[in-house]
C-alpha positions as CSV (number, residue, x, y, z in Angstrom):
1,M,-34.8,-36.2,-61.4
2,T,-35.0,-32.6,-60.0
3,K,-33.9,-34.4,-56.9
4,Q,-31.2,-35.7,-58.5
5,K,-30.1,-32.9,-60.2
6,N,-30.2,-30.5,-57.2
7,E,-27.5,-33.3,-55.3
8,Y,-24.9,-32.4,-58.4
9,L,-25.7,-28.6,-58.3
10,V,-23.2,-27.8,-55.1
11,P,-20.3,-30.0,-56.6
12,M,-20.6,-28.4,-59.9
13,I,-20.6,-25.0,-58.8
14,I,-17.2,-26.2,-56.6
15,I,-15.9,-27.7,-60.0
16,G,-17.0,-25.0,-62.0
17,V,-14.7,-22.5,-59.8
18,L,-11.9,-24.8,-60.4
19,F,-12.1,-24.7,-63.9
20,F,-12.5,-21.1,-63.9
21,I,-9.1,-20.9,-62.3
22,F,-7.6,-23.7,-64.9
23,G,-8.8,-21.3,-67.6
24,F,-7.6,-18.1,-66.2
25,V,-3.9,-19.7,-65.8
26,T,-3.7,-21.6,-68.7
27,W,-4.8,-19.2,-71.3
28,L,-2.7,-16.5,-70.1
29,N,0.5,-18.5,-71.9
30,G,-0.4,-16.9,-75.0
31,P,0.4,-13.1,-73.7
32,L,2.9,-14.3,-71.7
33,I,4.8,-15.5,-74.8
34,Q,5.1,-11.9,-75.8
35,F,5.7,-11.0,-72.6
36,V,9.1,-13.1,-72.3
37,K,10.2,-12.5,-75.8
38,L,10.6,-8.7,-74.8
39,A,11.1,-8.9,-70.8
40,F,14.2,-11.6,-71.6
41,S,15.4,-10.4,-75.0
42,L,14.8,-13.7,-76.6
43,N,16.4,-13.8,-80.2
44,T,13.4,-16.1,-81.6
45,D,9.9,-17.5,-81.0
46,S,11.1,-20.9,-80.8
47,E,12.7,-19.6,-77.4
48,A,9.7,-17.8,-76.2
49,F,7.6,-20.7,-77.0
50,L,9.1,-22.6,-74.1
51,V,6.3,-21.0,-72.2
52,T,4.0,-23.7,-73.3
53,T,6.6,-26.4,-73.5
54,A,7.7,-26.1,-69.6
55,F,3.8,-25.7,-69.0
56,Y,2.2,-28.4,-70.6
57,L,5.3,-30.7,-69.8
58,A,4.4,-30.7,-66.4
59,Y,1.2,-32.8,-67.4
60,F,2.9,-35.4,-69.0
61,F,5.5,-36.2,-66.1
62,L,3.1,-35.4,-63.4
63,A,-0.1,-37.2,-64.2
64,I,0.7,-40.5,-63.2
65,P,2.3,-39.4,-60.0
66,S,-1.1,-37.2,-59.7
67,S,-3.2,-40.5,-59.9
68,W,-1.0,-42.1,-57.1
69,I,-1.6,-39.2,-54.9
70,L,-5.2,-38.9,-55.6
71,E,-5.5,-42.3,-54.6
72,K,-3.6,-41.4,-51.2
73,T,-5.7,-38.4,-50.5
74,G,-9.2,-38.5,-52.5
75,M,-10.1,-36.2,-54.8
76,K,-11.2,-33.5,-52.3
77,K,-7.9,-33.1,-50.6
78,G,-6.0,-34.0,-54.0
79,M,-7.8,-30.8,-55.7
80,A,-6.8,-28.7,-52.2
81,L,-3.1,-30.0,-52.8
82,G,-3.2,-29.0,-56.5
83,L,-4.2,-25.1,-56.1
84,L,-1.1,-25.1,-53.1
85,V,1.3,-26.4,-55.8
86,M,-0.2,-23.7,-58.1
87,A,0.2,-21.0,-56.1
88,V,4.0,-21.7,-55.4
89,G,4.4,-21.8,-59.1
90,T,2.5,-18.6,-59.4
91,F,4.8,-17.3,-57.1
92,L,8.1,-18.5,-58.4
93,F,7.4,-17.0,-61.7
94,G,5.8,-13.6,-60.5
95,T,9.4,-13.2,-58.6
96,Y,12.0,-14.4,-61.1
97,A,10.2,-13.1,-64.1
98,T,10.6,-9.8,-62.5
99,Q,14.3,-10.4,-61.9
100,R,14.5,-11.7,-65.5
101,N,15.5,-15.0,-64.7
102,Y,14.3,-17.3,-67.6
103,T,15.5,-20.4,-66.1
104,I,13.5,-20.0,-62.8
105,S,10.7,-18.5,-64.5
106,L,9.9,-21.4,-66.7
107,I,10.5,-23.7,-63.4
108,G,7.6,-21.7,-62.1
109,L,5.5,-22.3,-65.2
110,F,6.5,-26.3,-64.9
111,T,5.2,-26.1,-61.3
112,I,2.1,-24.4,-62.2
113,G,1.4,-27.0,-64.7
114,S,2.4,-29.5,-62.1
115,G,-0.4,-28.2,-59.8
116,L,-3.0,-28.3,-62.8
117,S,-2.1,-31.8,-63.4
118,I,-3.3,-32.9,-60.1
119,L,-6.5,-30.8,-60.6
120,Q,-7.2,-32.1,-64.1
121,T,-6.6,-36.0,-63.0
122,A,-9.3,-35.2,-60.2
123,S,-12.0,-32.9,-61.8
124,N,-12.3,-34.1,-65.2
125,P,-12.9,-37.7,-64.2
126,Y,-15.0,-36.3,-61.2
127,I,-17.5,-34.5,-63.4
128,S,-17.8,-37.0,-65.8
129,I,-19.2,-40.0,-63.4
130,L,-21.0,-37.4,-61.3
131,G,-24.0,-38.4,-63.2
132,P,-24.9,-40.4,-66.3
133,I,-21.8,-40.7,-68.5
134,E,-24.1,-40.3,-71.7
135,S,-24.5,-36.8,-70.5
136,A,-20.9,-35.9,-69.3
137,A,-20.3,-34.1,-72.2
138,Q,-23.1,-31.5,-71.4
139,R,-21.7,-31.4,-67.8
140,I,-18.1,-30.8,-69.1
141,S,-19.6,-28.1,-71.6
142,I,-20.9,-26.3,-68.1
143,M,-17.2,-26.5,-66.9
144,G,-15.9,-25.2,-70.1
145,I,-18.2,-22.1,-70.4
146,C,-16.4,-21.4,-66.8
147,N,-12.9,-22.1,-68.0
148,K,-13.4,-20.1,-71.3
149,I,-14.9,-17.2,-69.7
150,A,-11.9,-16.9,-67.5
151,G,-9.7,-17.8,-70.6
152,I,-11.4,-14.5,-72.2
153,L,-10.7,-12.2,-69.4
154,S,-6.9,-13.6,-68.4
155,P,-5.1,-11.9,-71.6
156,I,-7.6,-9.0,-71.4
157,I,-6.6,-8.2,-67.9
158,L,-2.8,-9.4,-68.7
159,G,-2.7,-7.0,-72.3
160,A,-4.2,-3.9,-69.9
161,F,-2.0,-4.0,-66.9
162,V,1.4,-5.8,-68.2
163,L,1.1,-5.2,-71.9
164,K,0.0,-1.9,-72.5
165,G,1.5,0.3,-75.0
166,V,3.8,-2.4,-75.8
167,D,4.5,-1.3,-79.3
168,E,5.7,2.2,-78.1
169,L,8.1,0.4,-75.5
170,E,9.3,-1.8,-78.1
171,A,10.3,1.0,-80.4
172,K,12.0,2.7,-77.3
173,I,13.9,-0.5,-76.3
174,V,15.5,-0.5,-80.4
175,S,16.4,2.8,-80.4
176,A,17.7,3.3,-76.6
177,P,20.9,5.2,-76.8
178,T,23.0,3.0,-74.3
179,P,22.9,-0.7,-72.9
180,E,22.0,0.9,-69.4
181,I,19.0,2.3,-70.6
182,K,17.8,-0.3,-72.4
183,E,18.2,-2.5,-69.3
184,T,16.4,0.0,-67.4
185,L,13.4,-0.2,-69.9
186,L,13.5,-3.7,-69.7
187,N,13.4,-4.0,-66.2
188,E,10.6,-1.6,-65.4
189,F,8.8,-3.7,-68.0
190,A,9.6,-7.4,-66.3
191,S,8.2,-5.8,-62.8
192,K,4.8,-5.5,-64.2
193,I,4.6,-9.0,-64.1
194,Y,4.9,-9.3,-59.9
195,P,1.5,-7.8,-58.8
196,P,-0.5,-9.8,-60.9
197,Y,1.0,-13.2,-60.1
198,M,1.5,-12.4,-56.2
199,I,-2.4,-11.9,-56.3
200,M,-3.0,-15.0,-58.0
201,A,-0.9,-16.9,-55.5
202,G,-2.7,-15.7,-52.8
203,V,-5.8,-16.3,-54.3
204,L,-5.0,-20.0,-55.1
205,V,-3.7,-20.5,-51.5
206,L,-7.4,-19.3,-50.5
207,L,-9.6,-21.6,-52.8
208,G,-7.3,-24.8,-51.6
209,L,-8.2,-23.8,-47.8
210,W,-11.7,-23.3,-49.3
211,I,-12.1,-26.3,-51.5
212,L,-10.5,-29.0,-47.8
213,K,-13.6,-27.1,-46.1
214,S,-16.2,-27.2,-48.8
215,A,-19.1,-29.9,-49.0
216,L,-17.4,-31.5,-51.9
217,P,-18.5,-35.1,-51.9
218,E,-15.8,-38.0,-52.4
219,I,-16.7,-40.0,-55.4
220,K,-14.9,-43.5,-55.9
221,A,-14.3,-43.5,-59.7
222,S,-13.8,-47.0,-59.6
223,E,-17.2,-48.1,-57.9
224,V,-19.3,-45.4,-60.5
225,N,-17.6,-45.2,-63.8
226,E,-18.6,-49.2,-64.6
227,S,-21.9,-50.0,-67.2
228,P,-23.3,-53.2,-66.7
229,A,-22.4,-54.2,-70.3
230,D,-18.8,-53.4,-69.6
231,S,-18.2,-54.5,-65.9
232,N,-16.9,-58.3,-67.1
233,L,-14.9,-56.5,-69.3
234,S,-13.0,-54.8,-66.9
235,K,-12.8,-57.2,-64.2
236,T,-10.7,-59.6,-66.5
237,K,-8.1,-56.9,-67.2
238,T,-5.1,-56.4,-65.6
239,S,-3.7,-53.0,-66.9
240,I,-5.0,-49.8,-68.8
241,L,-2.8,-50.9,-71.6
242,Q,-5.9,-53.5,-72.3
243,F,-7.9,-50.9,-73.3
244,P,-7.7,-49.9,-76.8
245,H,-10.1,-47.1,-76.7
246,L,-8.4,-45.5,-74.0
247,L,-4.9,-45.2,-75.7
248,L,-6.3,-44.2,-78.8
249,G,-8.1,-41.5,-76.8
250,A,-5.0,-40.6,-75.1
251,F,-3.0,-40.1,-78.6
252,C,-6.8,-38.0,-79.2
253,I,-6.3,-35.8,-76.1
254,F,-2.5,-35.4,-77.2
255,V,-3.6,-33.8,-80.7
256,Y,-6.3,-32.1,-79.5
257,V,-4.8,-29.9,-76.8
258,G,-1.9,-29.2,-79.8
259,V,-4.2,-27.8,-81.8
260,E,-6.0,-26.2,-79.1
261,V,-3.0,-24.4,-77.8
262,M,-2.0,-23.3,-81.6
263,A,-5.3,-21.7,-82.2
264,G,-5.2,-19.9,-78.8
265,D,-1.5,-19.3,-77.7
266,A,0.2,-19.4,-81.0
267,I,-2.3,-17.2,-82.7
268,G,-0.7,-14.0,-81.5
269,T,2.3,-15.4,-83.1
270,Y,0.6,-16.1,-86.4
271,G,-0.7,-12.6,-86.5
272,K,2.6,-11.3,-86.3
273,G,3.7,-13.3,-89.3
274,F,1.2,-11.0,-91.2
275,N,2.9,-7.8,-89.6
276,I,-0.1,-7.0,-87.5
277,S,1.0,-4.9,-84.1
278,S,1.8,-6.5,-80.8
279,D,-0.9,-4.1,-79.5
280,E,-3.4,-5.9,-81.6
281,T,-2.0,-9.4,-81.2
282,K,-1.9,-9.9,-77.3
283,Y,-6.1,-9.9,-77.6
284,F,-6.0,-12.4,-80.4
285,T,-6.1,-15.3,-77.8
286,S,-9.5,-13.8,-76.4
287,F,-10.9,-14.0,-79.9
288,T,-10.3,-17.9,-79.8
289,L,-11.8,-18.1,-76.5
290,I,-14.7,-16.3,-77.4
291,T,-15.4,-19.1,-80.3
292,M,-14.5,-21.9,-77.9
293,L,-17.5,-20.3,-75.6
294,I,-19.9,-20.2,-78.4
295,G,-19.2,-23.9,-78.9
296,Y,-19.5,-24.9,-75.3
297,I,-23.0,-23.1,-75.0
298,I,-23.8,-24.8,-78.2
299,G,-22.7,-27.9,-76.4
300,L,-24.8,-27.4,-73.0
301,V,-27.9,-27.1,-75.2
302,A,-27.8,-29.7,-77.7
303,I,-25.7,-32.9,-76.0
304,P,-27.2,-35.3,-75.5
305,K,-30.7,-33.9,-76.7
306,Y,-29.5,-33.3,-80.2
307,L,-26.1,-34.8,-80.7
308,S,-24.7,-37.7,-79.0
309,Q,-21.0,-37.3,-78.0
310,Q,-19.6,-38.9,-81.0
311,T,-21.6,-37.2,-83.3
312,A,-20.3,-33.8,-81.5
313,L,-16.9,-34.9,-81.8
314,K,-17.1,-35.9,-85.4
315,V,-19.1,-32.4,-86.6
316,S,-16.3,-30.6,-84.5
317,A,-13.3,-32.7,-86.3
318,W,-14.6,-31.7,-89.8
319,L,-15.1,-28.2,-88.5
320,G,-11.5,-28.3,-87.7
321,I,-10.5,-29.4,-91.2
322,I,-12.2,-27.0,-93.2
323,F,-11.1,-24.1,-90.9
324,T,-7.5,-25.0,-91.0
325,A,-7.8,-25.3,-95.0
326,A,-9.5,-22.1,-94.9
327,T,-6.5,-20.4,-92.8
328,V,-4.0,-21.4,-95.6
329,F,-6.1,-20.1,-98.8
330,T,-6.6,-16.4,-97.3
331,S,-4.0,-13.7,-95.3
332,G,-3.9,-11.3,-93.2
333,Y,-7.1,-10.8,-90.9
334,V,-9.0,-13.0,-92.5
335,S,-6.6,-15.9,-91.9
336,V,-6.1,-14.8,-88.1
337,A,-10.1,-14.9,-88.0
338,F,-10.0,-18.6,-89.2
339,V,-7.4,-19.6,-86.8
340,A,-9.7,-18.0,-84.3
341,A,-12.7,-19.7,-85.6
342,L,-10.9,-23.0,-84.6
343,G,-12.0,-22.7,-81.2
344,L,-15.4,-23.4,-82.3
345,A,-14.3,-26.6,-83.7
346,N,-12.3,-27.4,-80.7
347,A,-14.9,-26.7,-78.1
348,L,-16.9,-29.7,-77.9
349,M,-13.6,-32.0,-78.5
350,W,-12.4,-32.3,-75.0
351,P,-16.0,-32.6,-73.4
352,A,-16.9,-35.6,-75.7
353,I,-13.0,-37.5,-76.0
354,W,-12.7,-37.7,-72.3
355,P,-16.1,-39.7,-71.4
356,L,-15.5,-41.8,-74.8
357,A,-12.2,-43.0,-73.6
358,I,-13.0,-43.7,-69.9
359,D,-16.0,-45.4,-70.3
360,G,-16.2,-48.6,-68.9
361,L,-12.9,-48.4,-67.1
362,G,-14.1,-49.5,-63.7
363,K,-11.5,-49.9,-61.6
364,F,-9.0,-48.6,-63.8
365,T,-10.6,-45.1,-63.9
366,E,-8.1,-42.8,-61.7
367,R,-5.2,-44.6,-63.8
368,G,-7.2,-44.1,-67.3
369,S,-7.3,-40.3,-66.4
370,A,-3.8,-40.2,-65.5
371,L,-3.2,-41.5,-69.0
372,L,-5.0,-38.9,-70.9
373,V,-3.8,-36.0,-68.4
374,M,-0.7,-37.0,-69.9
375,G,-1.5,-36.4,-73.6
376,I,-2.2,-32.7,-72.9
377,A,1.8,-32.7,-73.4
378,G,0.6,-32.1,-77.1
379,G,0.2,-28.7,-75.9
380,A,4.1,-28.6,-75.0
381,I,5.1,-30.3,-78.3
382,I,3.3,-29.1,-81.0
383,P,3.1,-25.5,-80.8
384,K,7.1,-25.6,-80.2
385,V,7.6,-27.5,-83.5
386,F,5.4,-24.9,-85.4
387,A,7.7,-22.1,-83.6
388,S,10.6,-23.7,-84.6
389,L,9.7,-24.7,-88.4
390,K,8.2,-21.1,-88.5
391,D,11.9,-19.7,-88.4
392,E,12.8,-21.6,-91.9
393,Y,9.6,-22.2,-93.7
394,H,6.6,-19.9,-94.4
395,F,4.3,-19.8,-91.2
396,Q,1.1,-20.5,-93.0
397,W,2.1,-23.7,-94.6
398,V,3.7,-24.9,-91.1
399,F,0.7,-24.5,-89.6
400,F,-1.4,-26.1,-92.0
401,A,1.1,-29.0,-92.4
402,L,0.9,-29.7,-88.4
403,M,-3.0,-29.1,-87.7
404,L,-4.6,-31.0,-90.6
405,P,-3.1,-34.4,-89.6
406,C,-4.4,-33.8,-85.7
407,Y,-8.0,-33.1,-87.3
408,V,-7.8,-36.2,-89.3
409,Y,-6.9,-38.3,-86.2
410,I,-9.5,-36.7,-84.2
411,L,-12.2,-37.4,-87.0
412,F,-11.0,-41.0,-86.9
413,Y,-11.5,-41.6,-83.5
414,S,-14.9,-40.2,-83.5
415,M,-16.1,-42.9,-86.2
416,K,-13.7,-46.1,-85.2
417,G,-11.2,-45.0,-82.4
418,Y,-13.7,-44.8,-79.3
419,L,-15.4,-48.2,-80.0
420,V,-11.9,-50.2,-80.3
421,G,-11.8,-53.0,-78.3
422,K,-15.1,-52.4,-76.7
423,K,-18.3,-54.7,-76.8
424,T,-21.1,-52.9,-78.8
425,N,-24.0,-55.1,-78.3
């Protein structure tokens, strides 16, 4: 057993670095919403939330092509390619956000999401099948810790170097005596985004080259992810559409990512609904990620020794329902704290849903993983709906009405959905 774990160590370190990158880039979106609304003089939150729409829609459009790419390149070269595509995206965003060109900046975010789509399609099944499928949630929890540590750091870093003194700047812009002075202030503010994104682009290129030369072994998912009980099942199937537990799992990923992005990226906008200052709300994403980090640590200790993957998902769904209800019956910082606490509820969902959904797919594992990655588009749709509806209805009730059905569905999947169409004997 010790020898077997040692064989996993190097690949897990490498994939852990990738998950750190996922987290750092992904969780910049929360403070970026605040950045673009000011830098591009956007009138509504709905326009600013195009940040998450562009970023997460890339997963929907690129997931299936990513699986084709990975079939041709193998997982190792595919991961390196994903990092290089992300580097192109960060370069585009950093360059054109500085020029205050919102359209091409959004294309840059879409490109980053495209690179992440390749990485996610490769790395999630890779870490799931690197060892026994029953303990996959534990390994993904380790990856989640890497992801969320990076996610905690990225809003803090962006807040310190780009959004520092943003309340004072907003006041200066509002009181600017001439349009020319206003434009000068906005241009100076927008230019602050350039250095961090150029640094990220360079780091991503170096990481891509490192992955190519690393000791990361190739794993053929179709040869590994097939238990004896399910071998005959997968051999008689001709399409991923014939696996109901996978299809239900893809929708579960959709609603899960939607609520995760709501709790992480929309928490700043939620806080501003209580007239909390921008200098405070720019750090709120980090609070959500701290609670997620606590959840991942719990998963690392508890799964599978004390909790099965499906039990962890069930408990998480109930926590999501309880915390969501608490947000609407409280106000101010207390309500914001319950939104942040949703990070704890969400933490073990991805590690549990993913292995439950791909279990027993055999030769369909790569395509099934791509379908699950398409579900990440929930991060594009649900927050955008929130941003659009909150302009017409009270933001707390909109938040509640969107989040509660999502957690109820996740509860269903944890109890019944993951078993649909599978042999249980």
